[in-house]
N, C-alpha and C positions, 0 to 999 in steps of 0.2 A: 784362682776361681773364686768368685764371690759366693756368699752363702746361697747354696742352691735349693731349688725345689727338688725333693727326693721322691722317686717313684719306687715302691716296693713291688717286685715282679709278681707276687701272688703264688698260687700253687703251680709248680713247674709242669704239671700235667694239663693245666687248663689253658684258657685263651689269654691270660694276663700278659705273657711275654709277647704274644702277637699284637694285641691292641697297643701295647707300649711302643714297640718299634714302629708300627704304622703311624701312630700319633706323632712321635718325634720326627719321623721322616717328613711330615707335613709342616713342621715348624721351621723357622729360619735358623741359620747357624748360630746366631747370638742366643736364641732361646735354648737351643740344644746345649750350648756351652754353659748355660746357667741351670742345667738339669742333670741330676745324677740318678742312675738306676741302680738299686741294690737287688741283687739276684744271682742267678746261676748263668755264667757266661755261655756255656754250651747250649743251654736251653734258648737263650736269646739269639744265638747264632742260628739255631735250627728254625726259630720263629721268623727271623729275618729272611732266611732262604725260602721258606714256603710262602712268604708274603711279598717276595720280590723287592725287598728293601736292601739296597746295596751299600748303605752307610757302614763304615767300619766301626767296630766296637773298640773303644779306647779306654785306657786307664783313667782313673778319676782326675789326675793332674796333667794329662797329656795335652799337647797343643794340636791345632788343626780341627777340622770339622768331622764330627761323628757322634756316636752315642756313647756317653761316658758311663762306665759300669764299675761298680765296686762288687767284686766277686766274693760271695760267701760260700765256702765249700761245705757241702753236706754229703756224707757218705750214703751210698745205696740208692741214689735217684734212679728211676727206671730208664731214663734216656729216651722216652717216647711219650707222646701226648695221649690224653684220653683214658688214663688209668687211675684208679683210686689206690693210693699207696701211702702208708704211714711216713715214709721218708719224705714225701712231698709235704705232708703236714708239718714235719719237723723243719723243713726248709722254709715254709711259709712263716712259721714262728720266728725263726732266726733272722729272716729278712726284716720283719717288723721290729724285732728286738733291737737290731742294729740301727734302724732308722730312728726309733724312739730315743736311743742313747745319743745319736748325733743331734737330734732336736733339742734334747735337754742340755747338751753341751754347747748349744748355739751354733752348730755346724750344719743345720738344715733349717730353711725358712718355713717350710711346710711339707708334710708328708702326703703323697697321693698314693693310695693303695689300690693295686689290682686285686681281683677276687681270689679268695681262699675257699677251700672246701672244709666245712666244719667237721664232717665225718673223719677226714684224713687228719685234721688238726687234733681231734680227740683221740684218734688211734695212736698218735704219736705221744700221747700223755699230757697234752696241753688242753685242759678242760675249761674252755671258754665258750660262751654262746656266740662268739663271732669277734669281729674287729673291735667293736665298741667296748665290750667287757675286757678284752685283752689289753687295749690301750689304757683303760682306766687302771687296771692292775699294774701295768708296767710303769705308769707315771705316778702311782701312789694316790690316785684321785679317789675321793670318797664316792662320787657318783658322776655319771656322764649321760649325755642325751644324744639321740640320733635325729638329725634334721635332714629331711629330703627337700632339696631346693630345685625349683625349675622356674622358667620365665614367668608363668602365670599362676602357679600354685606352689606354695611351700608349706611343709608340715613338720612339726616337731612332736616327738612321741613321749608320753608319760612313761610308758614301758614298751619293750620290744620283744625280745626272744624269751618269752615265758608263756605258760598256758593261759588261756582266756580266763580261767578261774583265778589264777594268780595275778593276772593283769588287773582284774577288777579290785582285788584286795590291795594292790599297790597304788591305786588311784586315791590316795589320801589327800586331805586338804593341803598338807605340808608339801607333798611331792608335786601336786598340781600347781601350787603357787610357785615353787622353785622352777618348774618347767616354764611357766609364764615369764618369770623374771629372766631366765636364761635366754629364751627366745627373743625377748625384748632387747636385752643387752646386745645380742648378736646383730640384730637388725640395725640398731644404732651404730654399731661398729662398721657395718657394711654401707653406711651412708644414708639410711632412711632417717629423716629428722623427726618424724612423728609416726612410728609404726602402729598399725592397726591390727589387733589380734582378736581371734575368736576361739572359744573353747567348745569343742565338739562334745555332745552328750554321750553318756555311757549307754543308757537304755533307749528303746524306741520312744521317740517323742519326749526324750529327757525324763521318762518315767510317768508322764501325764499325771503330775501331782500325786504320785504314790501308787497309781494303778498298775504300773509296770515296773516297780522297783523304786527304792528311795535313795540309791547311791548318788544320783545327780544332785538332789537337794542337800544331802548330808556331806558330800565330799567336794563337789564342784562349785556350788554356789558360794560357800565360804571362801574358797580360794579366789574366785573372781572378785568378790567384794574386797578382799584384802589387797589384791593387786590394784584395783581401782583406787583404793585409799592411798596407795603409794604413787599415784599419778600415771599409772600405765593405762593406755587406751585399749581395754579388753572388754569383750562382751561374752555372754553365755551363762550357762551352757545353751547351745543351739543344737537342735536335732541334727544328727550326723547325716541324715538323708537330704539335707538342704544346705548345710554350711559349706561344703566343698564347692558346690555349684556357685554359691554367692562369692566365695573367695576367688574362684576362677574367673568370674565376671568382674572382679576388681574391688569388691567391697572390703576385703581384708588382705593384709600382707602375709599373714601367717595363721595357720590353724593348729591348735593344740589337740592332737589325737590322743585318745586314751590307751590304745594298744596297737600292736603291729599291723594287723590287716586293716584296721580302720584308717590308718594313714597311708599304707603302701598301695592299697587297691586304687584309690583315686589318682595318686601320683603316677602309677604305672599305666593307668588308662590314658592319661593325657600327655605324659612325657616319658614314655618308656625308654627312649634312646638318648634322652638329654638330661634327665634328673641326676643330681649330684648328691651323694651321701656325705654329710658333714658331721663330725663329732664336736659336740659342745661340752663345756664344763671341764676341759682338760687344760693343763699348763702348756700344751703344744697345739699347733694347728694341724688338722688332718681332714682331708676329704677323699672321696673315693668314687669310682664307678658304681652304679647302682644295678649291677647284674652279677650273675654267678660265673662259675668256672667253665660252663658249657663244654663238658667233656665230649659231647656228641659231635662237635665240630672242631674241637681243638686239633691243631696241626694240619688243617685243610686249607688255611689261608682265607677262609670265608668270614672270620669274625669281624663284626662291625666295630670300628674304633671311635665312632662319634662320641660315645659316652666318655671315653678317656680324654678326648679333646675338651669336652665340657668340664670335666674334673680339673684338668690343667688350667683352664681359664679361670675357674673359681679359686683355685689355689693362688693364682697370680693376683686376683682381687684381694684375697685374704692377706697376702704378704704386703700389699700396698696400704691396707687399712691398719690403723693403730690398734694394738691389742688393748 
């Protein structure tokens, strides 16, 4: 087996197993042979049954057509979908931990993560704000960034899972500048010869020359000027109530969002089922579906796997692009 794209199954009580088996069932045999799922075999079997997927679950090195699974045993799993359980949080962590180790050892080309539940993760004693923070810790990275990528709008965040008060404090010239650089490097890697970036403002109308706050002038303007001096095509800050529309219409390839909701709301409005969550700044490649565990429909066979297909497509693009 060549170096595979690895899928982590996510929370065993959520829709991760279902969207995984459905997505792989739509791929050809060669693609399935180059993909490895890390998770719980029993959960995947139950997900395949409710989804009408008849492909066999195979060992990682098995021959023949099917879904290759590296089983990670975790005690105490509830054995049913749609429940919040610390054992599922423990399983989510162990699946990711195993995938990260394989990536660091050169045994995985890219990690594609199915959704986890942050409450279950923390109940199991793993106190992270989500995948991005966990991956930064597991890889020993000083910092990382969340990019949401879609066909017509892409956004990278200066901060994500923190309070709005803390997010404003984190928008320092240094952090904003490094976010611009990181986004620019990623777009170059993905094949854009001359990426066009825009920085979204923090305050209404970027503070209106101090009438509505000074953070834009004090933090964002210096970062933009420094990036421009490095030859990066970036403008801003631009008022957040217009910059996303302009980007969606083709004016910019990437928007620098200052905090979680400022970036997530426009992406989920225009690309709810197709946006891909990509981690930047790590020594490994990782992308993910951009939805949650959906406990309310888990185990019903109704989960939409389109977002997993998009994530797998993006993972394939990343593996083809030079790091």
